[in-house]
N, CA, C, O and the ligand as a Tripos MOL2 file, in Angstrom:
@<TRIPOS>MOLECULE
protein
  305   303    77     0     0
PROTEIN
NO_CHARGES

@<TRIPOS>ATOM
      1 N         115.2020  108.6720  102.2410 N.3       1 MET1
      2 CA        115.7620  109.9170  101.6900 C.3       1 MET1
      3 C         117.0340  109.6110  100.9170 C.2       1 MET1
      4 O         118.1350  109.7570  101.4480 O.2       1 MET1
      5 N         116.8940  109.1990   99.7020 N.am      2 ALA2
      6 CA        118.0570  108.7860   98.9180 C.3       2 ALA2
      7 C         118.4310  109.8460   97.8930 C.2       2 ALA2
      8 O         118.3000  109.6370   96.6870 O.2       2 ALA2
      9 N         118.8930  110.9780   98.3860 N.am      3 GLY3
     10 CA        119.3990  112.0010   97.4720 C.3       3 GLY3
     11 C         118.3020  112.8180   96.8160 C.2       3 GLY3
     12 O         117.1590  112.3800   96.6910 O.2       3 GLY3
     13 N         118.6800  114.0090   96.4020 N.am      4 GLU4
     14 CA        117.7260  114.8900   95.7460 C.3       4 GLU4
     15 C         117.6650  114.5680   94.2640 C.2       4 GLU4
     16 O         118.6900  114.3030   93.6360 O.2       4 GLU4
     17 N         116.4880  114.5920   93.7190 N.am      5 LYS5
     18 CA        116.3510  114.3360   92.2930 C.3       5 LYS5
     19 C         116.4390  115.6200   91.4710 C.2       5 LYS5
     20 O         116.6620  115.5850   90.2610 O.2       5 LYS5
     21 N         116.2650  116.7290   92.1350 N.am      6 GLY6
     22 CA        116.4330  118.0020   91.4520 C.3       6 GLY6
     23 C         115.4480  118.1970   90.3170 C.2       6 GLY6
     24 O         115.8440  118.4300   89.1750 O.2       6 GLY6
     25 N         114.1690  118.1020   90.6300 N.am      7 ASN7
     26 CA        113.1540  118.2970   89.6020 C.3       7 ASN7
     27 C         112.7010  119.7470   89.5130 C.2       7 ASN7
     28 O         111.6850  120.0580   88.8900 O.2       7 ASN7
     29 N         113.4550  120.6140   90.1350 N.am      8 GLY8
     30 CA        113.1520  122.0360   90.0180 C.3       8 GLY8
     31 C         112.1020  122.5250   90.9900 C.2       8 GLY8
     32 O         111.7870  123.7150   91.0140 O.2       8 GLY8
     33 N         111.5600  121.6320   91.7880 N.am      9 GLN9
     34 CA        110.5420  122.0490   92.7320 C.3       9 GLN9
     35 C         111.1950  122.3770   94.0660 C.2       9 GLN9
     36 O         112.1170  121.6960   94.5160 O.2       9 GLN9
     37 N         110.7010  123.4220   94.6750 N.am     10 ALA10
     38 CA        111.1980  123.7860   95.9950 C.3      10 ALA10
     39 C         110.5030  122.9290   97.0360 C.2      10 ALA10
     40 O         109.2970  123.0510   97.2560 O.2      10 ALA10
     41 N         111.2490  122.0880   97.6540 N.am     11 ASN11
     42 CA        110.6520  121.1990   98.6500 C.3      11 ASN11
     43 C         110.6850  121.8380  100.0280 C.2      11 ASN11
     44 O         111.5860  122.6110  100.3520 O.2      11 ASN11
     45 N         109.7070  121.5090  100.8140 N.am     12 GLY12
     46 CA        109.7100  121.9330  102.1960 C.3      12 GLY12
     47 C         109.2360  123.3510  102.4140 C.2      12 GLY12
     48 O         109.2410  123.8290  103.5490 O.2      12 GLY12
     49 N         108.8250  124.0430  101.3570 N.am     13 ALA13
     50 CA        108.3460  125.4150  101.5180 C.3      13 ALA13
     51 C         106.8820  125.4010  101.9310 C.2      13 ALA13
     52 O         106.0070  125.0280  101.1490 O.2      13 ALA13
     53 N         106.6370  125.7980  103.1270 N.am     14 ARG14
     54 CA        105.2680  125.7520  103.6180 C.3      14 ARG14
     55 C         104.6530  127.1350  103.6900 C.2      14 ARG14
     56 O         103.5800  127.3070  104.2690 O.2      14 ARG14
     57 N         105.2980  128.0960  103.1250 N.am     15 SER15
     58 CA        104.8360  129.4670  103.2840 C.3      15 SER15
     59 C         103.5270  129.7270  102.5420 C.2      15 SER15
     60 O         102.5940  130.3040  103.1010 O.2      15 SER15
     61 N         103.4620  129.2980  101.2790 N.am     16 ALA16
     62 CA        102.2870  129.6110  100.4720 C.3      16 ALA16
     63 C         101.4610  128.3580  100.2280 C.2      16 ALA16
     64 O         101.9120  127.4530   99.5250 O.2      16 ALA16
     65 N         100.2680  128.2860  100.7910 N.am     17 PRO17
     66 CA         99.4150  127.1340  100.5280 C.3      17 PRO17
     67 C          98.9420  127.1180   99.0860 C.2      17 PRO17
     68 O          98.7910  128.1670   98.4600 O.2      17 PRO17
     69 N          98.7110  125.9310   98.5680 N.am     18 ALA18
     70 CA         98.2240  125.8030   97.1970 C.3      18 ALA18
     71 C          96.7880  126.3090   97.1140 C.2      18 ALA18
     72 O          95.9820  126.1050   98.0220 O.2      18 ALA18
     73 N          96.4960  126.9710   96.0030 N.am     19 LEU19
     74 CA         95.1460  127.4780   95.7970 C.3      19 LEU19
     75 C          94.4750  126.7310   94.6520 C.2      19 LEU19
     76 O          95.1320  126.2870   93.7110 O.2      19 LEU19
     77 N          93.1770  126.6020   94.7470 N.am     20 CYS20
     78 CA         92.4200  125.9350   93.7010 C.3      20 CYS20
     79 C          92.5220  126.7300   92.4050 C.2      20 CYS20
     80 O          92.4010  127.9550   92.4070 O.2      20 CYS20
     81 N          92.7460  126.0220   91.2930 N.am     21 GLU21
     82 CA         92.8710  126.6900   90.0040 C.3      21 GLU21
     83 C          91.5500  127.3200   89.5780 C.2      21 GLU21
     84 O          91.5370  128.3020   88.8360 O.2      21 GLU21
     85 N          90.4540  126.7620   90.0420 N.am     22 ALA22
     86 CA         89.1420  127.2170   89.5990 C.3      22 ALA22
     87 C          88.5990  128.3610   90.4460 C.2      22 ALA22
     88 O          88.1380  129.3670   89.9060 O.2      22 ALA22
     89 N          88.6490  128.2180   91.7590 N.am     23 CYS23
     90 CA         87.9810  129.2020   92.6150 C.3      23 CYS23
     91 C          88.9350  129.9050   93.5680 C.2      23 CYS23
     92 O          88.5200  130.7880   94.3180 O.2      23 CYS23
     93 N          90.2160  129.5210   93.5460 N.am     24 GLU24
     94 CA         91.2440  130.1740   94.3490 C.3      24 GLU24
     95 C          91.0230  130.0540   95.8500 C.2      24 GLU24
     96 O          91.5580  130.8380   96.6350 O.2      24 GLU24
     97 N          90.2410  129.0810   96.2300 N.am     25 VAL25
     98 CA         90.1310  128.7560   97.6450 C.3      25 VAL25
     99 C          91.3530  127.9370   98.0470 C.2      25 VAL25
    100 O          91.8890  127.1690   97.2490 O.2      25 VAL25
    101 N          91.7740  128.1050   99.2640 N.am     26 GLU26
    102 CA         92.9310  127.3690   99.7430 C.3      26 GLU26
    103 C          92.6420  125.8750   99.7750 C.2      26 GLU26
    104 O          91.6190  125.4380  100.3020 O.2      26 GLU26
    105 N          93.5510  125.1030   99.2060 N.am     27 LEU27
    106 CA         93.3460  123.6640   99.1380 C.3      27 LEU27
    107 C          93.7890  122.9950  100.4270 C.2      27 LEU27
    108 O          94.7660  123.3970  101.0600 O.2      27 LEU27
    109 N          93.0540  121.9800  100.7920 N.am     28 VAL28
    110 CA         93.4900  121.1200  101.8830 C.3      28 VAL28
    111 C          94.4530  120.1020  101.2960 C.2      28 VAL28
    112 O          94.1040  119.3700  100.3710 O.2      28 VAL28
    113 N          95.6500  120.0570  101.8290 N.am     29 THR29
    114 CA         96.6690  119.1860  101.2660 C.3      29 THR29
    115 C          97.0400  118.0900  102.2500 C.2      29 THR29
    116 O          97.3610  118.3520  103.4090 O.2      29 THR29
    117 N          96.9900  116.8860  101.7740 N.am     30 ILE30
    118 CA         97.3890  115.7460  102.5890 C.3      30 ILE30
    119 C          98.5020  115.0150  101.8540 C.2      30 ILE30
    120 O          98.3510  114.6250  100.6970 O.2      30 ILE30
    121 N          99.6100  114.8370  102.5390 N.am     31 THR31
    122 CA        100.7470  114.1560  101.9330 C.3      31 THR31
    123 C         100.9810  112.8300  102.6250 C.2      31 THR31
    124 O         101.0270  112.7490  103.8530 O.2      31 THR31
    125 N         101.1260  111.8000  101.8240 N.am     32 MET32
    126 CA        101.4810  110.5080  102.3860 C.3      32 MET32
    127 C         102.6160  109.9240  101.5760 C.2      32 MET32
    128 O         102.8120  110.2840  100.4160 O.2      32 MET32
    129 N         103.3450  109.0440  102.1740 N.am     33 THR33
    130 CA        104.4740  108.4460  101.4790 C.3      33 THR33
    131 C         104.1030  107.0550  101.0060 C.2      33 THR33
    132 O         103.7300  106.1940  101.8020 O.2      33 THR33
    133 N         104.2090  106.8460   99.7080 N.am     34 VAL34
    134 CA        103.8910  105.5560   99.1210 C.3      34 VAL34
    135 C         105.1260  105.0270   98.4180 C.2      34 VAL34
    136 O         105.5820  105.5920   97.4240 O.2      34 VAL34
    137 N         105.6530  103.9530   98.9380 N.am     35 ASP35
    138 CA        106.8190  103.3090   98.3310 C.3      35 ASP35
    139 C         107.9620  104.3050   98.1100 C.2      35 ASP35
    140 O         108.6490  104.2600   97.0890 O.2      35 ASP35
    141 N         108.1530  105.1850   99.0630 N.am     36 GLY36
    142 CA        109.2680  106.1070   99.0050 C.3      36 GLY36
    143 C         109.0000  107.3970   98.2550 C.2      36 GLY36
    144 O         109.8560  108.2810   98.2240 O.2      36 GLY36
    145 N         107.8150  107.5230   97.6430 N.am     37 SER37
    146 CA        107.4740  108.7460   96.9330 C.3      37 SER37
    147 C         106.3630  109.4790   97.6770 C.2      37 SER37
    148 O         105.5550  108.8680   98.3750 O.2      37 SER37
    149 N         106.3390  110.7820   97.5150 N.am     38 ASP38
    150 CA        105.2780  111.5610   98.1320 C.3      38 ASP38
    151 C         104.0140  111.5040   97.2910 C.2      38 ASP38
    152 O         104.0100  111.8870   96.1220 O.2      38 ASP38
    153 N         102.9660  111.0300   97.8910 N.am     39 LEU39
    154 CA        101.6560  111.0620   97.2390 C.3      39 LEU39
    155 C         100.8570  112.1690   97.9170 C.2      39 LEU39
    156 O         100.6100  112.1290   99.1220 O.2      39 LEU39
    157 N         100.4620  113.1480   97.1290 N.am     40 VAL40
    158 CA         99.8060  114.3320   97.6830 C.3      40 VAL40
    159 C          98.3710  114.4150   97.1820 C.2      40 VAL40
    160 O          98.1080  114.3080   95.9840 O.2      40 VAL40
    161 N          97.4640  114.6030   98.1060 N.am     41 MET41
    162 CA         96.0880  114.8500   97.7350 C.3      41 MET41
    163 C          95.7450  116.2950   98.0650 C.2      41 MET41
    164 O          95.8970  116.7430   99.2010 O.2      41 MET41
    165 N          95.2820  117.0100   97.0550 N.am     42 GLU42
    166 CA         94.8210  118.3730   97.2770 C.3      42 GLU42
    167 C          93.3170  118.3830   97.1110 C.2      42 GLU42
    168 O          92.7920  117.9120   96.1020 O.2      42 GLU42
    169 N          92.6300  118.9140   98.0900 N.am     43 SER43
    170 CA         91.1750  118.8820   98.0760 C.3      43 SER43
    171 C          90.6170  120.2960   98.1850 C.2      43 SER43
    172 O          90.9760  121.0500   99.0890 O.2      43 SER43
    173 N          89.7300  120.6450   97.2470 N.am     44 CYS44
    174 CA         89.0470  121.9310   97.3160 C.3      44 CYS44
    175 C          87.6550  121.7010   97.8910 C.2      44 CYS44
    176 O          86.8520  120.9490   97.3390 O.2      44 CYS44
    177 N          87.3940  122.3550   98.9960 N.am     45 GLN45
    178 CA         86.1130  122.1220   99.6570 C.3      45 GLN45
    179 C          84.9770  122.8150   98.9420 C.2      45 GLN45
    180 O          83.8200  122.4210   99.0810 O.2      45 GLN45
    181 N          85.2940  123.8400   98.1830 N.am     46 ARG46
    182 CA         84.2410  124.5470   97.4680 C.3      46 ARG46
    183 C          83.8300  123.7800   96.2070 C.2      46 ARG46
    184 O          82.6410  123.5820   95.9560 O.2      46 ARG46
    185 N          84.8120  123.3540   95.4200 N.am     47 CYS47
    186 CA         84.5130  122.6170   94.1890 C.3      47 CYS47
    187 C          84.2360  121.1450   94.4690 C.2      47 CYS47
    188 O          83.7030  120.4290   93.6210 O.2      47 CYS47
    189 N          84.5990  120.7100   95.6560 N.am     48 ASP48
    190 CA         84.5260  119.2890   95.9810 C.3      48 ASP48
    191 C          85.3320  118.4690   94.9890 C.2      48 ASP48
    192 O          84.9050  117.4110   94.5270 O.2      48 ASP48
    193 N          86.4940  118.9850   94.6800 N.am     49 GLU49
    194 CA         87.3530  118.3280   93.7050 C.3      49 GLU49
    195 C          88.6730  117.9450   94.3550 C.2      49 GLU49
    196 O          89.1960  118.6550   95.2140 O.2      49 GLU49
    197 N          89.1840  116.8300   93.9340 N.am     50 ARG50
    198 CA         90.4590  116.3810   94.4790 C.3      50 ARG50
    199 C          91.4660  116.2090   93.3650 C.2      50 ARG50
    200 O          91.1490  115.7120   92.2840 O.2      50 ARG50
    201 N          92.6760  116.6260   93.6450 N.am     51 ARG51
    202 CA         93.7750  116.4610   92.6940 C.3      51 ARG51
    203 C          94.8490  115.6400   93.3750 C.2      51 ARG51
    204 O          95.0760  115.7560   94.5800 O.2      51 ARG51
    205 N          95.4910  114.8260   92.5980 N.am     52 TRP52
    206 CA         96.5240  113.9470   93.1390 C.3      52 TRP52
    207 C          97.8420  114.2000   92.4410 C.2      52 TRP52
    208 O          97.8930  114.4530   91.2370 O.2      52 TRP52
    209 N          98.8990  114.1280   93.2150 N.am     53 HIS53
    210 CA        100.2450  114.2440   92.6550 C.3      53 HIS53
    211 C         101.0940  113.1320   93.2570 C.2      53 HIS53
    212 O         101.0140  112.8450   94.4510 O.2      53 HIS53
    213 N         101.8950  112.5210   92.4210 N.am     54 LEU54
    214 CA        102.8370  111.5250   92.9130 C.3      54 LEU54
    215 C         104.2320  111.9770   92.5410 C.2      54 LEU54
    216 O         104.5630  112.1200   91.3640 O.2      54 LEU54
    217 N         105.0410  112.2010   93.5590 N.am     55 ALA55
    218 CA        106.4150  112.6630   93.3610 C.3      55 ALA55
    219 C         106.4480  113.8990   92.4680 C.2      55 ALA55
    220 O         107.3250  114.0340   91.6140 O.2      55 ALA55
    221 N         105.4970  114.7930   92.6680 N.am     56 GLY56
    222 CA        105.4800  116.0520   91.9370 C.3      56 GLY56
    223 C         104.7750  115.9910   90.5900 C.2      56 GLY56
    224 O         104.6460  117.0050   89.9050 O.2      56 GLY56
    225 N         104.3210  114.8070   90.2130 N.am     57 GLU57
    226 CA        103.6700  114.6450   88.9130 C.3      57 GLU57
    227 C         102.1650  114.5150   89.1050 C.2      57 GLU57
    228 O         101.7070  113.7580   89.9610 O.2      57 GLU57
    229 N         101.4220  115.2290   88.3320 N.am     58 ARG58
    230 CA         99.9600  115.1640   88.4180 C.3      58 ARG58
    231 C          99.4770  113.8020   87.9280 C.2      58 ARG58
    232 O          99.8530  113.3500   86.8460 O.2      58 ARG58
    233 N          98.6560  113.1680   88.7230 N.am     59 ILE59
    234 CA         98.0910  111.8820   88.3270 C.3      59 ILE59
    235 C          96.5870  111.9240   88.5500 C.2      59 ILE59
    236 O          96.0810  112.7950   89.2580 O.2      59 ILE59
    237 N          95.8870  111.0000   87.9550 N.am     60 ASP60
    238 CA         94.4450  110.9990   88.1480 C.3      60 ASP60
    239 C          94.0620  110.1020   89.3260 C.2      60 ASP60
    240 O          94.8830  109.3760   89.8860 O.2      60 ASP60
    241 N          92.7880  110.1850   89.6690 N.am     61 LEU61
    242 CA         92.3270  109.4730   90.8520 C.3      61 LEU61
    243 C          92.5600  107.9750   90.7320 C.2      61 LEU61
    244 O          92.9640  107.3160   91.6900 O.2      61 LEU61
    245 N          92.3040  107.4550   89.5570 N.am     62 GLN62
    246 CA         92.4380  106.0160   89.3740 C.3      62 GLN62
    247 C          93.8720  105.5580   89.6370 C.2      62 GLN62
    248 O          94.1160  104.5360   90.2780 O.2      62 GLN62
    249 N          94.7930  106.3420   89.1270 N.am     63 ARG63
    250 CA         96.2040  106.0160   89.3340 C.3      63 ARG63
    251 C          96.5540  106.0870   90.8180 C.2      63 ARG63
    252 O          97.2740  105.2390   91.3450 O.2      63 ARG63
    253 N          96.0320  107.1080   91.4740 N.am     64 ALA64
    254 CA         96.3090  107.2740   92.9030 C.3      64 ALA64
    255 C          95.7970  106.0760   93.6990 C.2      64 ALA64
    256 O          96.4850  105.5430   94.5690 O.2      64 ALA64
    257 N          94.5910  105.6770   93.3790 N.am     65 LEU65
    258 CA         94.0180  104.5400   94.0900 C.3      65 LEU65
    259 C          94.8220  103.2760   93.8380 C.2      65 LEU65
    260 O          95.0040  102.4450   94.7280 O.2      65 LEU65
    261 N          95.2960  103.1490   92.6100 N.am     66 THR66
    262 CA         96.1220  101.9880   92.2810 C.3      66 THR66
    263 C          97.4140  101.9900   93.0860 C.2      66 THR66
    264 O          97.8210  100.9660   93.6330 O.2      66 THR66
    265 N          98.0450  103.1450   93.1480 N.am     67 GLU67
    266 CA         99.2970  103.2510   93.9000 C.3      67 GLU67
    267 C          99.0770  102.9270   95.3730 C.2      67 GLU67
    268 O          99.8330  102.1660   95.9760 O.2      67 GLU67
    269 N          98.0410  103.5120   95.9360 N.am     68 VAL68
    270 CA         97.7580  103.2790   97.3460 C.3      68 VAL68
    271 C          97.4000  101.8150   97.5780 C.2      68 VAL68
    272 O          97.8690  101.1850   98.5260 O.2      68 VAL68
    273 N          96.5610  101.2910   96.6930 N.am     69 GLY69
    274 CA         96.1160   99.9160   96.8520 C.3      69 GLY69
    275 C          97.2590   98.9250   96.7880 C.2      69 GLY69
    276 O          97.3130   97.9760   97.5700 O.2      69 GLY69
    277 N          98.1760   99.1480   95.8530 N.am     70 GLU70
    278 CA         99.2980   98.2190   95.7060 C.3      70 GLU70
    279 C         100.1710   98.2010   96.9330 C.2      70 GLU70
    280 O         100.6030   97.1450   97.3950 O.2      70 GLU70
    281 N         100.4270   99.3910   97.4590 N.am     71 HIS71
    282 CA        101.4150   99.4780   98.5200 C.3      71 HIS71
    283 C         100.8090   99.3250   99.9120 C.2      71 HIS71
    284 O         101.4950   98.9870  100.8770 O.2      71 HIS71
    285 N          99.5090   99.5830   99.9880 N.am     72 ALA72
    286 CA         98.8590   99.4340  101.2920 C.3      72 ALA72
    287 C          98.8120   97.9740  101.7200 C.2      72 ALA72
    288 O          98.7420   97.6600  102.9080 O.2      72 ALA72
    289 N          98.8500   97.0990  100.7380 N.am     73 GLY73
    290 CA         98.7800   95.6840  101.0600 C.3      73 GLY73
    291 C         100.0780   95.1190  101.5840 C.2      73 GLY73
    292 O         100.1260   94.0010  102.0960 O.2      73 GLY73
    293 N         101.1340   95.9060  101.4520 N.am     74 ARG74
    294 CA        102.4200   95.4040  101.9020 C.3      74 ARG74
    295 C         102.5930   95.5730  103.4020 C.2      74 ARG74
    296 O         102.2480   96.6120  103.9650 O.2      74 ARG74
    297 N         103.1050   94.5900  104.0140 N.am     75 ARG75
    298 CA        103.4220   94.6860  105.4380 C.3      75 ARG75
    299 C         104.9400   94.6980  105.5660 C.2      75 ARG75
    300 O         105.6460   93.9200  104.9230 O.2      75 ARG75
    301 N         105.4130   95.5880  106.3990 N.am     76 ARG76
    302 CA        106.8500   95.6300  106.5640 C.3      76 ARG76
    303 C         107.2440   95.1440  107.9500 C.2      76 ARG76
    304 O         108.4300   95.1080  108.2770 O.2      76 ARG76
    305 ZN         87.8920  125.1700   93.9440 Zn       77 ZN77
@<TRIPOS>BOND
     1     1     2 1
     2     2     3 1
     3     3     4 2
     4     3     5 am
     5     5     6 1
     6     6     7 1
     7     7     8 2
     8     7     9 am
     9     9    10 1
    10    10    11 1
    11    11    12 2
    12    11    13 am
    13    13    14 1
    14    14    15 1
    15    15    16 2
    16    15    17 am
    17    17    18 1
    18    18    19 1
    19    19    20 2
    20    19    21 am
    21    21    22 1
    22    22    23 1
    23    23    24 2
    24    23    25 am
    25    25    26 1
    26    26    27 1
    27    27    28 2
    28    27    29 am
    29    29    30 1
    30    30    31 1
    31    31    32 2
    32    31    33 am
    33    33    34 1
    34    34    35 1
    35    35    36 2
    36    35    37 am
    37    37    38 1
    38    38    39 1
    39    39    40 2
    40    39    41 am
    41    41    42 1
    42    42    43 1
    43    43    44 2
    44    43    45 am
    45    45    46 1
    46    46    47 1
    47    47    48 2
    48    47    49 am
    49    49    50 1
    50    50    51 1
    51    51    52 2
    52    51    53 am
    53    53    54 1
    54    54    55 1
    55    55    56 2
    56    55    57 am
    57    57    58 1
    58    58    59 1
    59    59    60 2
    60    59    61 am
    61    61    62 1
    62    62    63 1
    63    63    64 2
    64    63    65 am
    65    65    66 1
    66    66    67 1
    67    67    68 2
    68    67    69 am
    69    69    70 1
    70    70    71 1
    71    71    72 2
    72    71    73 am
    73    73    74 1
    74    74    75 1
    75    75    76 2
    76    75    77 am
    77    77    78 1
    78    78    79 1
    79    79    80 2
    80    79    81 am
    81    81    82 1
    82    82    83 1
    83    83    84 2
    84    83    85 am
    85    85    86 1
    86    86    87 1
    87    87    88 2
    88    87    89 am
    89    89    90 1
    90    90    91 1
    91    91    92 2
    92    91    93 am
    93    93    94 1
    94    94    95 1
    95    95    96 2
    96    95    97 am
    97    97    98 1
    98    98    99 1
    99    99   100 2
   100    99   101 am
   101   101   102 1
   102   102   103 1
   103   103   104 2
   104   103   105 am
   105   105   106 1
   106   106   107 1
   107   107   108 2
   108   107   109 am
   109   109   110 1
   110   110   111 1
   111   111   112 2
   112   111   113 am
   113   113   114 1
   114   114   115 1
   115   115   116 2
   116   115   117 am
   117   117   118 1
   118   118   119 1
   119   119   120 2
   120   119   121 am
   121   121   122 1
   122   122   123 1
   123   123   124 2
   124   123   125 am
   125   125   126 1
   126   126   127 1
   127   127   128 2
   128   127   129 am
   129   129   130 1
   130   130   131 1
   131   131   132 2
   132   131   133 am
   133   133   134 1
   134   134   135 1
   135   135   136 2
   136   135   137 am
   137   137   138 1
   138   138   139 1
   139   139   140 2
   140   139   141 am
   141   141   142 1
   142   142   143 1
   143   143   144 2
   144   143   145 am
   145   145   146 1
   146   146   147 1
   147   147   148 2
   148   147   149 am
   149   149   150 1
   150   150   151 1
   151   151   152 2
   152   151   153 am
   153   153   154 1
   154   154   155 1
   155   155   156 2
   156   155   157 am
   157   157   158 1
   158   158   159 1
   159   159   160 2
   160   159   161 am
   161   161   162 1
   162   162   163 1
   163   163   164 2
   164   163   165 am
   165   165   166 1
   166   166   167 1
   167   167   168 2
   168   167   169 am
   169   169   170 1
   170   170   171 1
   171   171   172 2
   172   171   173 am
   173   173   174 1
   174   174   175 1
   175   175   176 2
   176   175   177 am
   177   177   178 1
   178   178   179 1
   179   179   180 2
   180   179   181 am
   181   181   182 1
   182   182   183 1
   183   183   184 2
   184   183   185 am
   185   185   186 1
   186   186   187 1
   187   187   188 2
   188   187   189 am
   189   189   190 1
   190   190   191 1
   191   191   192 2
   192   191   193 am
   193   193   194 1
   194   194   195 1
   195   195   196 2
   196   195   197 am
   197   197   198 1
   198   198   199 1
   199   199   200 2
   200   199   201 am
   201   201   202 1
   202   202   203 1
   203   203   204 2
   204   203   205 am
   205   205   206 1
   206   206   207 1
   207   207   208 2
   208   207   209 am
   209   209   210 1
   210   210   211 1
   211   211   212 2
   212   211   213 am
   213   213   214 1
   214   214   215 1
   215   215   216 2
   216   215   217 am
   217   217   218 1
   218   218   219 1
   219   219   220 2
   220   219   221 am
   221   221   222 1
   222   222   223 1
   223   223   224 2
   224   223   225 am
   225   225   226 1
   226   226   227 1
   227   227   228 2
   228   227   229 am
   229   229   230 1
   230   230   231 1
   231   231   232 2
   232   231   233 am
   233   233   234 1
   234   234   235 1
   235   235   236 2
   236   235   237 am
   237   237   238 1
   238   238   239 1
   239   239   240 2
   240   239   241 am
   241   241   242 1
   242   242   243 1
   243   243   244 2
   244   243   245 am
   245   245   246 1
   246   246   247 1
   247   247   248 2
   248   247   249 am
   249   249   250 1
   250   250   251 1
   251   251   252 2
   252   251   253 am
   253   253   254 1
   254   254   255 1
   255   255   256 2
   256   255   257 am
   257   257   258 1
   258   258   259 1
   259   259   260 2
   260   259   261 am
   261   261   262 1
   262   262   263 1
   263   263   264 2
   264   263   265 am
   265   265   266 1
   266   266   267 1
   267   267   268 2
   268   267   269 am
   269   269   270 1
   270   270   271 1
   271   271   272 2
   272   271   273 am
   273   273   274 1
   274   274   275 1
   275   275   276 2
   276   275   277 am
   277   277   278 1
   278   278   279 1
   279   279   280 2
   280   279   281 am
   281   281   282 1
   282   282   283 1
   283   283   284 2
   284   283   285 am
   285   285   286 1
   286   286   287 1
   287   287   288 2
   288   287   289 am
   289   289   290 1
   290   290   291 1
   291   291   292 2
   292   291   293 am
   293   293   294 1
   294   294   295 1
   295   295   296 2
   296   295   297 am
   297   297   298 1
   298   298   299 1
   299   299   300 2
   300   299   301 am
   301   301   302 1
   302   302   303 1
   303   303   304 2
@<TRIPOS>SUBSTRUCTURE
     1 MET1         2 RESIDUE 1 A MET
     2 ALA2         6 RESIDUE 1 A ALA
     3 GLY3        10 RESIDUE 1 A GLY
     4 GLU4        14 RESIDUE 1 A GLU
     5 LYS5        18 RESIDUE 1 A LYS
     6 GLY6        22 RESIDUE 1 A GLY
     7 ASN7        26 RESIDUE 1 A ASN
     8 GLY8        30 RESIDUE 1 A GLY
     9 GLN9        34 RESIDUE 1 A GLN
    10 ALA10       38 RESIDUE 1 A ALA
    11 ASN11       42 RESIDUE 1 A ASN
    12 GLY12       46 RESIDUE 1 A GLY
    13 ALA13       50 RESIDUE 1 A ALA
    14 ARG14       54 RESIDUE 1 A ARG
    15 SER15       58 RESIDUE 1 A SER
    16 ALA16       62 RESIDUE 1 A ALA
    17 PRO17       66 RESIDUE 1 A PRO
    18 ALA18       70 RESIDUE 1 A ALA
    19 LEU19       74 RESIDUE 1 A LEU
    20 CYS20       78 RESIDUE 1 A CYS
    21 GLU21       82 RESIDUE 1 A GLU
    22 ALA22       86 RESIDUE 1 A ALA
    23 CYS23       90 RESIDUE 1 A CYS
    24 GLU24       94 RESIDUE 1 A GLU
    25 VAL25       98 RESIDUE 1 A VAL
    26 GLU26      102 RESIDUE 1 A GLU
    27 LEU27      106 RESIDUE 1 A LEU
    28 VAL28      110 RESIDUE 1 A VAL
    29 THR29      114 RESIDUE 1 A THR
    30 ILE30      118 RESIDUE 1 A ILE
    31 THR31      122 RESIDUE 1 A THR
    32 MET32      126 RESIDUE 1 A MET
    33 THR33      130 RESIDUE 1 A THR
    34 VAL34      134 RESIDUE 1 A VAL
    35 ASP35      138 RESIDUE 1 A ASP
    36 GLY36      142 RESIDUE 1 A GLY
    37 SER37      146 RESIDUE 1 A SER
    38 ASP38      150 RESIDUE 1 A ASP
    39 LEU39      154 RESIDUE 1 A LEU
    40 VAL40      158 RESIDUE 1 A VAL
    41 MET41      162 RESIDUE 1 A MET
    42 GLU42      166 RESIDUE 1 A GLU
    43 SER43      170 RESIDUE 1 A SER
    44 CYS44      174 RESIDUE 1 A CYS
    45 GLN45      178 RESIDUE 1 A GLN
    46 ARG46      182 RESIDUE 1 A ARG
    47 CYS47      186 RESIDUE 1 A CYS
    48 ASP48      190 RESIDUE 1 A ASP
    49 GLU49      194 RESIDUE 1 A GLU
    50 ARG50      198 RESIDUE 1 A ARG
    51 ARG51      202 RESIDUE 1 A ARG
    52 TRP52      206 RESIDUE 1 A TRP
    53 HIS53      210 RESIDUE 1 A HIS
    54 LEU54      214 RESIDUE 1 A LEU
    55 ALA55      218 RESIDUE 1 A ALA
    56 GLY56      222 RESIDUE 1 A GLY
    57 GLU57      226 RESIDUE 1 A GLU
    58 ARG58      230 RESIDUE 1 A ARG
    59 ILE59      234 RESIDUE 1 A ILE
    60 ASP60      238 RESIDUE 1 A ASP
    61 LEU61      242 RESIDUE 1 A LEU
    62 GLN62      246 RESIDUE 1 A GLN
    63 ARG63      250 RESIDUE 1 A ARG
    64 ALA64      254 RESIDUE 1 A ALA
    65 LEU65      258 RESIDUE 1 A LEU
    66 THR66      262 RESIDUE 1 A THR
    67 GLU67      266 RESIDUE 1 A GLU
    68 VAL68      270 RESIDUE 1 A VAL
    69 GLY69      274 RESIDUE 1 A GLY
    70 GLU70      278 RESIDUE 1 A GLU
    71 HIS71      282 RESIDUE 1 A HIS
    72 ALA72      286 RESIDUE 1 A ALA
    73 GLY73      290 RESIDUE 1 A GLY
    74 ARG74      294 RESIDUE 1 A ARG
    75 ARG75      298 RESIDUE 1 A ARG
    76 ARG76      302 RESIDUE 1 A ARG
    77 ZN77       305 GROUP 0 **** ****
């Protein structure tokens, strides 16, 4: 936790779950920490679609897998 970056996003607000842009079903959200950044997977069970965000930025699946793959290999 090295200071706030102030990207305009409200962190820690768990009141309103994210909804799917397509069908407005509540998304299943899984957050993991990769190299100090939040990697978030949002999954819509109806569309069977997954969206990935890294540190608040939308990324594609390939990028997500790359991030996870690079850092999963590290042992601390
Ligand atoms: Zn959906």
